[in-house]
Backbone bond lengths (Angstrom), bond angles and torsions (degrees), N, CA, C in turn:
res aa  C-N    CA-C-N  psi(-1)  N-CA   C-N-CA  omega(-1)  CA-C   N-CA-C  phi
1 M - - - 1.446 - - 1.524 111.71 -
2 S 1.286 117.55 45.26 1.433 121.15 -177.43 1.532 112.04 -76.20
3 D 1.358 117.39 -15.73 1.451 119.07 179.66 1.524 112.56 -94.92
4 S 1.325 117.81 6.00 1.454 120.72 179.47 1.531 110.01 -82.41
5 K 1.304 116.05 156.45 1.458 121.71 -175.90 1.527 108.33 -122.54
6 Q 1.325 115.91 137.65 1.445 119.90 177.81 1.525 110.53 -106.55
7 V 1.322 116.11 129.99 1.460 122.92 178.79 1.528 108.03 -136.83
8 T 1.333 115.56 164.85 1.460 117.95 173.33 1.518 108.56 -79.30
9 L 1.315 115.26 159.91 1.468 120.84 178.08 1.519 109.69 -59.28
10 R 1.308 117.40 -34.92 1.463 122.54 178.77 1.515 111.87 -62.78
11 Q 1.340 116.98 -36.60 1.461 121.66 -176.97 1.527 114.22 -78.17
12 M 1.325 117.14 -15.89 1.459 120.52 -178.99 1.525 110.77 -66.81
13 Q 1.333 116.33 151.78 1.456 121.53 174.79 1.526 108.84 -86.52
14 A 1.315 117.16 153.40 1.458 121.23 176.66 1.529 109.05 -58.92
15 G 1.311 116.92 132.88 1.459 121.78 -178.75 1.525 114.46 93.79
16 Q 1.330 117.26 -13.18 1.472 120.64 178.74 1.527 110.18 -75.93
17 S 1.314 115.30 146.33 1.476 121.08 177.58 1.513 110.22 -123.54
18 G 1.297 114.61 160.18 1.457 120.68 177.25 1.507 110.76 -172.80
19 I 1.298 116.50 -176.16 1.469 123.26 178.78 1.523 107.96 -110.35
20 V 1.331 116.53 132.81 1.459 120.05 177.87 1.522 107.90 -64.74
21 A 1.347 116.64 120.06 1.456 122.07 -178.22 1.525 110.84 -89.61
22 Q 1.336 115.82 -44.81 1.459 119.99 -179.75 1.518 110.58 -163.85
23 I 1.335 114.71 163.69 1.454 121.21 175.85 1.519 106.39 -121.19
24 Q 1.326 116.46 120.97 1.468 121.54 -177.08 1.531 108.15 -94.61
25 G 1.308 115.57 85.31 1.461 119.13 -180.00 1.490 110.42 -166.45
26 G 1.305 115.04 179.38 1.444 121.90 179.73 1.526 112.54 -80.29
27 H 1.308 115.29 -178.27 1.453 121.83 -177.64 1.538 111.75 -59.60
28 G 1.324 116.01 -39.67 1.475 119.76 -178.99 1.517 112.43 -62.64
29 L 1.329 116.80 -46.14 1.458 121.12 179.60 1.539 110.53 -64.47
30 I 1.306 116.40 -44.80 1.463 120.67 -179.57 1.523 110.53 -60.99
31 S 1.340 116.87 -42.34 1.470 120.90 178.58 1.518 111.42 -64.52
32 R 1.318 116.88 -43.10 1.469 121.04 -179.20 1.521 111.38 -63.17
33 L 1.327 116.51 -46.54 1.462 120.00 -179.96 1.534 111.13 -67.93
34 S 1.322 116.58 -37.06 1.459 120.96 178.27 1.534 110.82 -62.28
35 A 1.336 116.09 -37.77 1.467 120.62 177.55 1.530 111.40 -63.59
36 L 1.329 116.59 -29.33 1.456 121.57 177.01 1.523 112.82 -84.52
37 G 1.335 116.52 -6.71 1.458 120.89 179.71 1.520 113.81 98.02
38 I 1.345 117.08 2.47 1.449 120.73 -179.47 1.521 107.66 -93.97
39 R 1.335 115.75 105.66 1.477 121.24 -179.52 1.515 108.19 -147.14
40 P 1.342 116.92 158.13 1.469 120.12 -179.54 1.538 111.68 -54.80
41 G 1.345 114.22 138.74 1.467 121.07 179.37 1.514 113.44 94.08
42 K 1.323 117.35 -8.94 1.465 122.00 -175.93 1.534 110.41 -90.32
43 K 1.345 116.38 137.32 1.470 120.68 176.89 1.522 108.30 -76.46
44 I 1.339 116.24 134.18 1.460 122.14 -176.14 1.519 109.22 -136.13
45 T 1.313 116.03 142.31 1.470 122.43 177.49 1.523 108.37 -125.48
46 K 1.323 116.96 129.62 1.467 120.15 177.11 1.511 108.63 -80.84
47 V 1.316 116.38 122.82 1.458 121.37 179.16 1.519 110.18 -84.92
48 G 1.315 115.83 -43.51 1.451 119.81 179.59 1.524 110.51 173.85
49 S 1.313 115.62 178.27 1.463 120.86 177.30 1.504 108.91 -148.77
50 M 1.296 115.07 155.69 1.472 120.76 178.37 1.521 109.04 -80.49
51 F 1.315 115.82 162.59 1.449 122.63 179.63 1.522 110.72 -62.19
52 M 1.318 116.47 146.09 1.463 124.23 179.25 1.523 111.76 61.98
53 R 1.344 118.92 -119.08 1.444 120.87 -172.79 1.532 112.22 -107.51
54 G 1.320 116.17 34.59 1.462 121.23 -178.27 1.521 111.51 -79.18
55 P 1.322 117.12 178.22 1.461 121.84 -178.55 1.531 112.96 -66.08
56 V 1.322 115.09 154.82 1.458 123.21 178.08 1.532 107.73 -110.34
57 T 1.317 117.07 127.60 1.458 121.91 179.71 1.514 109.33 -100.56
58 V 1.347 115.60 130.75 1.464 120.74 -179.28 1.516 108.96 -130.55
59 Q 1.327 115.01 159.88 1.474 120.81 177.00 1.504 109.47 -118.73
60 L 1.334 116.09 131.72 1.450 124.77 177.06 1.523 106.25 -126.82
61 D 1.304 117.23 119.87 1.467 121.28 -174.49 1.517 108.00 55.34
62 S 1.329 119.62 -116.24 1.459 121.00 -179.70 1.546 111.16 -111.56
63 T 1.309 117.17 15.99 1.449 122.57 -177.09 1.515 111.54 -112.29
64 Q 1.321 116.49 136.66 1.471 121.36 173.97 1.518 109.18 -107.27
65 V 1.324 116.80 133.24 1.449 121.62 176.15 1.527 109.08 -131.67
66 A 1.312 115.49 152.54 1.474 121.32 176.33 1.522 108.19 -112.64
67 I 1.319 115.84 132.02 1.459 119.99 177.40 1.524 108.10 -124.44
68 S 1.315 115.61 160.47 1.466 119.55 -177.45 1.526 111.48 -68.74
69 F 1.320 114.64 160.94 1.452 122.30 177.85 1.531 110.03 -57.41
70 G 1.326 117.26 -42.82 1.472 121.77 -179.54 1.516 112.50 -63.46
71 M 1.343 116.32 -42.55 1.478 119.91 178.29 1.533 109.64 -64.99
72 A 1.321 117.71 -42.88 1.452 122.06 -178.14 1.531 110.80 -62.43
73 N 1.324 116.43 -28.14 1.451 120.95 -179.30 1.515 111.78 -75.68
74 K 1.335 118.12 -13.83 1.465 121.69 -179.14 1.537 113.58 -104.15
75 V 1.350 116.26 -1.97 1.465 120.67 177.63 1.520 108.55 -95.84
76 I 1.334 116.36 117.65 1.461 121.22 -179.93 1.525 108.36 -96.62
77 V 1.330 115.76 126.60 1.462 122.01 -176.61 1.514 108.44 -116.76
78 E 1.312 115.42 136.59 1.475 121.46 176.65 1.525 109.47 -96.82
79 L 1.320 115.30 111.59 1.465 120.79 179.07 1.530 107.77 -82.79
80 G 1.306 115.31 160.23 1.450 115.67 175.46 1.468 110.78 142.51
């Protein structure tokens, strides 16, 4: 997978999909995101985001969740 690109969830365009590669945060953030279903190896699709620093909406399986701008900036997604 040398041609794949890693970006933060915040940098993804609406409608783009990828696999969560890593979460750059402490134990609390990792636990919180894991409870929402966002964990490494999981397929994720960005549904959209609000203007400026608003929440980011993502889809995992058949569930949509919204996470904060700061959290989205710490989720690294591998496109490809």
